[in-house]
C-alpha positions as CSV (number, residue, x, y, z in Angstrom):
1,X,-24.5,0.6,-11.3
2,X,-20.8,0.9,-11.3
3,X,-20.7,3.9,-9.0
4,X,-21.5,3.7,-5.3
5,X,-22.2,6.6,-2.9
6,X,-21.4,6.6,0.8
7,X,-22.2,9.7,3.0
8,X,-22.4,11.2,6.4
9,X,-23.5,14.6,7.6
10,X,-20.3,16.2,6.5
11,X,-18.9,14.2,3.6
12,X,-20.3,12.5,0.5
13,X,-18.1,10.2,-1.4
14,X,-18.6,8.5,-4.8
15,X,-16.5,5.5,-5.8
16,X,-16.4,3.8,-9.2
17,X,-15.9,0.1,-9.3
18,X,-13.8,0.6,-12.4
19,X,-10.4,1.1,-10.8
20,X,-11.9,1.6,-7.4
21,X,-11.7,5.3,-8.4
22,X,-12.5,8.3,-6.2
23,X,-14.9,10.1,-8.4
24,X,-16.2,12.7,-5.9
25,X,-15.3,13.9,-2.4
26,X,-17.9,16.5,-1.5
27,X,-17.8,18.7,1.7
28,X,-21.5,18.9,2.4
29,X,-21.8,21.9,4.7
30,X,-20.5,24.2,1.9
31,X,-21.5,21.9,-1.0
32,X,-17.8,22.0,-2.1
33,X,-16.3,19.4,-4.4
34,X,-12.8,18.6,-3.3
35,X,-11.8,15.9,-5.8
36,X,-11.1,16.1,-9.5
37,X,-12.4,12.8,-10.7
38,X,-12.0,10.9,-14.0
39,X,-15.1,12.6,-15.5
40,X,-13.2,15.9,-15.6
41,X,-11.0,14.4,-18.4
42,X,-13.7,12.5,-20.3
43,X,-12.2,10.0,-22.6
44,X,-8.7,11.1,-21.9
45,X,-8.8,9.7,-18.3
46,X,-8.3,6.1,-19.4
47,X,-4.5,6.2,-19.3
48,X,-4.2,8.7,-16.5
49,X,-5.2,6.7,-13.5
50,X,-7.2,9.7,-12.2
51,X,-8.5,8.8,-8.7
52,X,-7.9,5.1,-9.2
53,X,-6.2,2.5,-7.2
54,X,-2.7,1.6,-8.5
55,X,-1.3,-1.9,-8.2
56,X,0.0,-4.5,-7.7
57,X,3.0,-2.1,-7.4
58,X,2.0,1.6,-7.5
59,X,5.4,3.0,-8.5
60,X,8.1,2.3,-11.2
61,X,10.2,-0.8,-11.4
62,X,13.5,-0.4,-13.4
63,X,13.5,-2.5,-16.6
64,X,10.4,-4.3,-15.1
65,X,12.8,-6.6,-13.3
66,X,13.1,-7.6,-9.7
67,X,14.3,-10.6,-7.7
68,X,12.9,-12.5,-4.7
69,X,15.0,-15.1,-3.0
70,X,17.4,-15.1,-6.0
71,X,14.7,-15.7,-8.6
72,X,14.4,-12.9,-11.2
73,X,10.9,-11.9,-12.3
74,X,10.2,-9.9,-15.5
75,X,7.2,-7.6,-15.4
76,X,5.4,-6.0,-18.3
77,X,7.2,-2.9,-19.7
78,X,4.5,-0.4,-20.2
79,X,6.6,2.8,-19.6
80,X,9.4,2.5,-22.2
81,X,11.6,-0.2,-20.9
82,X,10.2,0.1,-17.3
83,X,7.1,-1.1,-15.4
84,X,4.8,1.6,-14.0
85,X,1.6,1.5,-11.9
86,X,1.0,-2.2,-12.3
87,X,1.4,-2.5,-16.0
88,X,-0.8,-2.3,-19.1
89,X,-3.9,-3.5,-17.3
90,X,-3.2,-2.7,-13.7
91,X,-5.7,-2.4,-10.9
92,X,-6.7,1.0,-12.1
93,X,-8.2,-0.6,-15.2
94,X,-9.9,-3.6,-13.5
95,X,-13.5,-3.8,-12.5
96,X,-13.6,-4.3,-8.7
97,X,-16.4,-6.4,-7.1
98,X,-18.6,-5.1,-4.3
99,X,-18.2,-7.1,-1.1
100,X,-20.0,-4.7,1.4
101,X,-22.0,-1.5,0.9
102,X,-23.6,0.4,3.7
103,X,-24.7,4.0,4.0
104,X,-21.3,5.1,5.3
105,X,-18.9,2.4,4.1
106,X,-17.9,0.4,1.0
107,X,-15.6,-2.6,0.6
108,X,-14.4,-3.7,-2.8
109,X,-12.5,-6.8,-3.8
110,X,-10.2,-8.0,-6.6
111,X,-8.2,-11.1,-7.4
112,X,-5.0,-10.8,-9.4
113,X,-4.0,-14.2,-10.7
114,X,-0.5,-15.7,-11.0
115,X,1.3,-14.3,-14.0
116,X,-0.8,-11.2,-14.6
117,X,1.6,-8.5,-15.9
118,X,4.4,-10.8,-15.0
119,X,3.7,-10.8,-11.2
120,X,4.2,-14.1,-9.4
121,X,1.5,-15.6,-7.2
122,X,-2.2,-15.0,-6.9
123,X,-3.0,-11.9,-4.9
124,X,-6.4,-11.4,-3.2
125,X,-7.0,-7.7,-2.5
126,X,-9.5,-5.7,-0.5
127,X,-10.1,-1.9,-0.8
128,X,-12.2,-0.2,1.9
129,X,-13.8,3.3,2.2
130,X,-15.5,4.7,5.3
131,X,-17.0,8.1,6.1
132,X,-16.5,9.1,9.7
133,X,-17.5,12.8,10.5
134,X,-15.2,15.0,8.5
135,X,-12.9,12.1,7.5
136,X,-12.7,9.7,4.7
137,X,-10.8,6.6,5.8
138,X,-9.4,4.3,3.1
139,X,-7.6,1.0,3.5
140,X,-6.0,-1.8,1.6
141,X,-5.5,-5.4,2.5
142,X,-3.9,-8.2,0.5
143,X,-2.7,-11.8,0.8
144,X,-0.7,-14.0,-1.6
145,X,-0.1,-17.7,-2.2
146,X,3.5,-17.1,-3.4
147,X,6.2,-14.4,-2.7
148,X,5.3,-11.3,-4.8
149,X,5.5,-7.6,-5.0
150,X,2.7,-5.6,-3.4
151,X,2.3,-1.9,-2.7
152,X,-1.2,-0.4,-3.4
153,X,-2.1,3.3,-3.5
154,X,-5.0,5.6,-4.3
155,X,-4.2,8.3,-6.9
156,X,-6.6,11.2,-6.0
157,X,-6.4,14.6,-7.5
158,X,-7.6,17.4,-5.2
159,X,-8.8,21.0,-5.6
160,X,-10.4,22.8,-2.6
161,X,-11.8,25.7,-4.6
162,X,-13.7,26.6,-7.7
163,X,-10.5,27.7,-9.4
164,X,-9.5,26.0,-12.6
165,X,-6.0,25.5,-11.2
166,X,-4.3,24.9,-7.9
167,X,-1.8,27.8,-8.0
168,X,-3.6,29.5,-5.0
169,X,-3.4,26.4,-2.9
170,X,-0.8,26.0,0.0
171,X,1.0,22.9,1.1
172,X,2.6,22.0,4.4
173,X,4.5,18.8,5.4
174,X,7.4,17.6,7.4
175,X,9.9,15.4,5.4
176,X,13.4,14.2,5.6
177,X,13.9,15.2,2.0
178,X,13.1,14.7,-1.7
179,X,14.3,11.6,-3.5
180,X,16.4,12.6,-6.5
181,X,15.2,11.1,-9.7
182,X,16.3,10.7,-13.3
183,X,14.2,11.5,-16.4
184,X,12.3,8.2,-16.0
185,X,11.5,9.0,-12.4
186,X,13.8,6.3,-11.2
187,X,15.7,7.0,-7.9
188,X,19.2,8.4,-8.2
189,X,19.8,7.3,-4.7
190,X,20.2,10.5,-2.7
191,X,17.9,12.7,-0.6
192,X,17.8,16.5,-1.3
193,X,16.7,18.8,1.6
194,X,16.3,21.7,-0.9
195,X,14.1,24.6,0.3
196,X,13.1,22.5,3.4
197,X,10.2,21.4,1.2
198,X,7.1,22.9,2.7
199,X,7.9,22.7,6.4
200,X,5.8,25.9,6.8
201,X,2.7,26.8,4.7
202,X,3.9,27.5,1.2
203,X,1.8,28.8,-1.7
204,X,2.2,26.5,-4.7
205,X,2.0,29.3,-7.3
206,X,3.3,27.9,-10.7
207,X,5.7,25.5,-9.0
208,X,5.8,22.2,-10.8
209,X,6.1,19.1,-8.6
210,X,6.3,15.5,-9.6
211,X,8.4,14.1,-6.8
212,X,8.7,11.5,-4.1
213,X,9.3,12.7,-0.5
214,X,10.5,10.7,2.5
215,X,8.5,11.6,5.5
216,X,10.1,12.8,8.8
217,X,7.9,10.4,10.7
218,X,5.5,7.5,10.1
219,X,2.5,7.9,10.2
220,X,2.9,11.2,8.3
221,X,0.6,14.0,7.5
222,X,0.4,16.4,4.5
223,X,-2.0,19.4,4.6
224,X,-3.2,21.3,1.6
225,X,-5.2,24.5,1.9
226,X,-7.4,26.2,-0.6
227,X,-7.7,30.0,-1.1
228,X,-10.9,30.2,1.2
229,X,-9.0,28.4,4.0
230,X,-10.7,25.1,3.6
231,X,-8.0,22.5,4.5
232,X,-7.6,18.8,3.8
233,X,-5.2,16.8,6.0
234,X,-3.9,13.5,4.5
235,X,-2.6,11.0,7.0
236,X,-1.0,7.7,6.2
237,X,1.1,4.8,7.5
238,X,2.9,4.3,4.1
239,X,6.6,4.8,3.7
240,X,6.5,7.7,1.3
241,X,4.7,10.7,-0.2
242,X,4.3,11.2,-3.9
243,X,3.1,14.6,-5.0
244,X,2.2,15.6,-8.5
245,X,0.7,19.0,-9.6
246,X,-0.8,17.5,-12.8
247,X,1.2,19.6,-15.3
248,X,1.1,16.9,-18.0
249,X,-2.6,16.2,-17.8
250,X,-4.9,17.2,-20.6
251,X,-6.1,20.1,-18.4
252,X,-2.9,21.0,-16.5
253,X,-2.9,21.8,-12.8
254,X,-6.6,21.1,-12.3
255,X,-5.8,19.3,-9.1
256,X,-2.9,18.2,-6.9
257,X,-2.2,14.5,-6.4
258,X,-1.0,13.6,-2.9
259,X,-0.4,9.9,-2.9
260,X,0.6,7.6,-0.1
261,X,3.2,5.4,-1.6
262,X,6.0,2.8,-1.5
263,X,9.4,3.9,-2.6
264,X,9.9,3.9,-6.4
265,X,11.8,0.9,-7.6
266,X,11.7,-0.4,-4.0
267,X,12.5,-4.1,-4.8
268,X,15.8,-3.0,-6.4
269,X,16.9,-0.5,-3.7
270,X,18.8,-1.8,-0.7
271,X,17.9,-0.4,2.7
272,X,14.4,1.0,1.8
273,X,11.1,-0.3,3.2
274,X,10.3,-3.7,1.6
275,X,7.4,-4.2,-0.8
276,X,7.7,-8.0,-0.8
277,X,4.7,-9.9,0.4
278,X,4.9,-13.6,1.3
279,X,2.4,-16.3,2.0
280,X,1.1,-16.1,5.5
281,X,1.7,-12.4,5.7
282,X,-1.1,-9.9,5.6
283,X,-0.5,-6.6,3.7
284,X,-2.3,-3.6,5.3
285,X,-2.2,0.1,4.7
286,X,-4.4,3.0,5.8
287,X,-4.8,6.6,4.5
288,X,-7.3,9.1,5.7
289,X,-8.5,12.5,4.4
290,X,-9.8,14.9,7.0
291,X,-11.5,18.2,6.0
292,X,-11.1,21.3,8.2
293,X,-12.7,24.7,7.6
294,X,-11.9,28.1,9.1
295,X,-11.1,28.9,11.8
296,X,-9.7,25.4,12.5
297,X,-7.4,25.3,9.4
298,X,-4.7,27.7,10.5
299,X,-2.3,25.0,11.8
């Protein structure tokens, strides 16, 4: 079976070994499905990375080029002239192997060999999932045998209601600002504090979002709330927040993607958190998803 279930009294989670994708995140007390998984898009999900793990680098790299220690590396160019989400066959399209599977936890592994999609070095990766009460804890670890680029991210789409869109959802987060981007979603180099960007609960309505936000603090927390008051708090130690309202999916706005992320084009931007991993270093990241229901969802 390619799909594995982990569950506690409050959460049931289904992970597909193809792409280590989050297929289902079910709140058991109300039997409410919180995730829009790849099944919702049938055959159209293959190129959408719905719910999957993105890597080696989960964002865009300008012209697919970056340098480490003066040596320039050319990655595959799968998004026009740029490199996106790990390339043509990134981690979202790989079959992960099961390393551990208990009733409440799952650990998957993957090896990405030197030269895949143009990346230097062989990277050994672990993705973990654990249910703890009302929380799904996810984590990534990686090690390399040569300096390389590494920034992994889950790409979940969330909907906390039975509605066919997320327009009645609200969002709240504290950020320094939104990174301005060009048409290819490459950084333009400045932060915009426009509208204070959801520093209080704000109803999404028809607002279209496909942006990268710089958090006010690390770890950061983003909360989304459905029309019934059910709330999901996403907490992460990653340097950025990518939010996408799914306007260009085959079924637009079915879910909101709240992605813990590295900065886009990080290896080519001076002064931003590094995404370079070297031999002897241990890449680690952690993101959790905690469900709260009324009356505890008001703050």
